[in-house]
C-alpha positions in Angstrom: 29.2 44.5 23.6 31.9 42.0 22.7 29.4 40.1 20.5 28.3 43.3 18.7 32.0 44.1 18.1 32.7 40.7 16.6 29.7 41.1 14.3 30.9 44.5 13.1 34.4 43.1 12.6 33.0 40.3 10.5 31.0 42.7 8.4 34.1 44.9 7.8 36.1 41.7 6.9 33.5 40.9 4.2 33.8 44.4 2.7 37.6 44.2 2.7 37.6 41.0 0.7 34.9 42.1 -1.9 35.9 41.8 -5.5 34.4 43.0 -8.8 32.2 39.9 -9.2 30.8 40.5 -5.7 29.9 44.1 -6.6 28.1 43.0 -9.8 26.3 40.3 -7.7 25.1 42.9 -5.3 24.0 45.3 -8.0 21.9 42.6 -9.8 20.3 41.5 -6.5 19.5 45.1 -5.6 17.9 45.6 -9.1 15.8 42.4 -8.6 14.8 43.4 -5.1 13.8 46.9 -6.3 11.5 45.5 -9.0 10.0 42.8 -6.7 9.1 45.5 -4.1 7.7 47.7 -7.0 5.6 44.7 -8.0 4.1 44.1 -4.6 3.7 47.7 -3.6 0.1 48.7 -2.7 -1.0 45.0 -2.6 -1.7 42.7 0.3 1.7 41.1 -0.4 3.4 44.2 1.0 2.1 43.3 4.5 3.4 39.8 4.1 6.8 41.1 3.0 6.9 43.3 6.1 6.1 40.3 8.3 9.0 38.3 6.7 11.4 41.3 7.2 10.3 41.4 10.9 11.1 37.7 11.3 14.5 38.2 9.7 15.2 41.1 12.0 14.2 39.1 15.0 16.5 36.3 14.0 19.5 38.7 13.7 18.7 40.1 17.1 18.5 36.5 18.5 22.0 35.8 17.0 23.5 39.0 18.4 22.1 38.5 21.9 22.4 34.7 21.8 18.7 34.0 22.4 18.8 30.3 21.8 15.1 29.5 22.0 14.0 32.2 19.6 16.9 31.4 17.3 15.8 27.7 17.3 12.2 28.5 16.5 13.0 31.0 13.7 15.5 28.6 12.2 12.7 26.0 11.9 10.5 28.7 10.2 13.2 29.6 7.7 13.8 25.9 6.8 10.4 26.0 5.1 10.6 29.7 4.2 11.3 29.2 0.4 8.2 27.0 0.0 6.1 29.4 2.1 7.2 32.4 0.0 6.1 30.6 -3.2 2.7 29.8 -1.7 2.1 33.2 -0.2 3.3 35.3 -3.1 1.9 33.0 -5.9 -0.2 35.8 -7.6 2.7 38.3 -7.5 5.3 35.7 -8.7 3.0 34.7 -11.5 2.5 38.3 -12.6 6.3 38.9 -12.5 7.0 35.9 -14.7 4.3 37.0 -17.1 5.9 40.4 -17.4 9.3 38.8 -18.0 7.6 36.7 -20.7 6.3 39.9 -22.3 9.7 41.6 -22.3 11.3 43.2 -25.3 13.1 39.9 -26.2 9.8 38.5 -27.4 9.4 41.6 -29.6 12.4 40.8 -31.7 11.3 39.8 -35.2 13.3 36.6 -35.0 10.9 35.4 -32.2 7.7 36.8 -33.5 5.4 34.9 -35.9 4.8 36.9 -39.1 1.4 38.7 -39.1 -0.6 38.0 -42.2 -2.7 40.7 -43.8 -5.8 38.6 -43.0 -5.1 38.6 -39.3 -4.4 42.3 -39.3 -7.7 42.9 -41.1 -9.6 40.8 -38.6 -8.2 42.9 -35.7 -9.0 46.1 -37.6 -12.6 44.9 -38.2 -12.9 43.9 -34.5 -11.7 47.4 -33.4 -14.3 49.1 -35.7 -17.0 46.8 -34.3 -16.1 47.4 -30.7 -15.9 51.1 -31.1 -19.3 51.2 -32.9 -20.9 48.9 -30.3 -19.4 50.9 -27.4 -20.9 54.1 -28.6 -24.4 52.5 -29.2 -24.3 50.8 -25.8 -23.2 54.1 -24.2 -26.1 56.0 -25.7 -28.6 53.5 -24.2 -26.6 53.2 -20.9 -26.3 49.4 -21.4 -23.5 48.0 -19.3 -20.7 46.1 -21.2 -17.3 44.5 -20.6 -15.1 43.7 -23.6 -11.6 42.3 -23.4 -8.9 42.3 -26.1 -6.5 39.5 -25.3 -2.9 40.2 -26.1 0.3 38.2 -25.3 -1.1 36.8 -22.0 -3.5 34.0 -22.8 -6.8 34.2 -20.8 -7.6 30.5 -20.8 -8.7 30.4 -17.2 -11.3 33.2 -17.8 -12.4 31.7 -21.2 -13.2 28.4 -19.5 -15.7 30.2 -17.2 -17.8 31.5 -20.2 -19.6 30.3 -23.2 -17.6 29.6 -26.4 -18.8 31.5 -29.4 -15.9 31.8 -31.9 -17.5 34.3 -34.1 -16.6 37.5 -36.0 -17.4 40.6 -33.8 -20.0 43.1 -35.0 -22.0 45.9 -33.5 -25.1 43.7 -33.7 -23.5 40.7 -32.0 -22.1 42.7 -29.2 -25.3 44.6 -28.7 -27.3 41.3 -28.4 -24.8 39.8 -25.9 -25.2 42.7 -23.5 -29.0 43.1 -23.7 -30.1 43.2 -20.0 -31.5 40.1 -18.4 -30.0 37.8 -21.1 -27.8 34.8 -20.0 -24.5 36.4 -21.1 -25.0 40.1 -20.3 -23.4 39.9 -16.8 -20.0 38.5 -17.9 -17.2 39.7 -20.2 -16.6 39.2 -23.9 -13.1 38.0 -24.7 -11.7 38.8 -28.2 -8.7 36.8 -29.4 -7.0 37.5 -32.8 -9.9 39.6 -34.0 -12.7 37.1 -33.1 -15.1 36.8 -30.2 -13.8 33.6 -28.5 -16.2 33.5 -25.5 -18.8 35.5 -23.7 -20.2 35.5 -20.1 -16.7 35.1 -18.7 -15.9 35.8 -15.0 -12.9 37.9 -14.2 -10.5 38.1 -11.2 -10.9 40.6 -8.4 -8.4 43.5 -8.3 -5.5 43.1 -5.8 -5.8 46.8 -4.8 -9.6 46.7 -4.3 -9.4 48.8 -1.1 -7.8 51.6 -3.1 -10.5 51.8 -5.8 -13.0 54.5 -5.7 -16.3 53.4 -4.0 -18.3 54.8 -6.8 -17.0 52.2 -9.3 -19.2 49.2 -9.7 -18.5 45.5 -10.2 -17.7 45.8 -14.0 -15.1 48.5 -13.4 -13.5 46.5 -10.6 -13.5 43.3 -12.7 -11.8 45.3 -15.5 -9.1 46.6 -13.2 -8.5 43.1 -11.8 -8.2 41.6 -15.3 -5.7 44.3 -16.4 -3.7 43.7 -13.2 -3.3 40.0 -14.0 -2.6 40.3 -17.7 -1.7 42.7 -20.5 -5.2 42.7 -21.9 -7.1 45.9 -22.9 -10.5 46.0 -21.2 -13.3 48.3 -22.3 -16.1 49.1 -19.9 -19.4 50.8 -20.6 -21.1 52.0 -17.5 -24.8 51.2 -17.2 -25.3 54.1 -14.7 -23.7 56.9 -16.8 -22.9 55.4 -20.2 -19.3 56.5 -19.7 -16.7 54.5 -21.7 -13.6 53.5 -19.7 -10.5 51.5 -20.5 -8.5 49.4 -18.0 -4.8 48.7 -18.7 -2.0 47.7 -16.4 -4.2 47.9 -13.3 -5.3 51.5 -14.1 -8.7 52.7 -15.2 -9.1 55.8 -17.5 -12.4 57.3 -18.4 -14.1 59.7 -20.8 -13.5 58.0 -24.2 -15.4 58.8 -27.3 -15.3 56.8 -30.5 -12.3 58.6 -32.0 -10.1 58.4 -28.9 -11.1 54.7 -28.3 -10.3 53.8 -31.8 -6.9 55.4 -31.7 -6.1 53.7 -28.4 -7.0 50.3 -29.6 -5.1 50.7 -32.9 -2.0 51.9 -31.0 -2.2 49.0 -28.5 -3.2 46.2 -30.8 -1.5 47.2 -34.0 1.5 49.1 -32.8 3.3 48.8 -36.1 0.4 50.6 -37.8 -0.2 53.4 -35.3 -2.8 56.0 -36.1 -1.8 59.5 -35.0 0.8 58.2 -32.6 1.4 60.7 -29.8 -2.0 62.3 -30.2 -3.9 59.3 -28.9 -4.9 61.1 -25.7 -5.2 64.7 -26.8 -8.9 64.7 -26.1 -9.6 61.9 -23.6 -6.2 61.5 -21.9 -6.1 65.1 -20.6 -9.5 64.8 -18.8 -9.4 61.2 -17.7 -9.0 60.4 -14.0 -7.5 57.3 -12.4 -10.4 56.9 -10.0 -8.5 56.0 -7.0 -8.6 57.4 -3.5 
């Protein structure tokens, strides 16, 4: 009891000596902790975080009750704890740093390269081609996976595919996804309005156990890609012909040409929005997030 009393007195002493800078420090740390927990929520990293908290709690108990052996062993674990956290949480830390890199600071005109009208027209042309191709592939129930790269560069995925570097068109996309051809199983990646590569392999989703069992490998790959980047991923189902879009780890379904075109314009050309605010009047109301 005397040990517990000393610990409580020490904690109270800390509160009595707190200044404004300490309060600001705590607020900032709380904010960072909240967003880190939000980032790892519903991923396998959450179980790892629980394990780390359990170790920290065990160490505090060992200190309070003076359990020398447990305290010694846990102290050894904590000596390598920082390196272990970097290794265990590598995907989550990478995703967090990518989100920081995509923060509003980079949207300030001072930091953004000026878009030329030619680049804008290439993106517009790519949007038209993808929408047209998606509808044709949907009508024939031909599976397809098309990615629009945004701020996060997809070099790792591009390296797994075949370089094309061509202007997208309905005919080109239709030929790529013809069944039993060499490139039909992978994804097409579009960068700056041009097809950069095809037949690309995508990462698995972190929340795969939460995804509806009815969704196939293309939809799962689309969700995984959207979890690891800010890309917009279009999926055409070969079972139903349904057009879906994955963004920020969520899959929405039921797109038609008009709603798909509005979504792509609003995401890829935000300064030139088409019917902003009405983007989901048709599809957005009926789409489901296909999770358990």
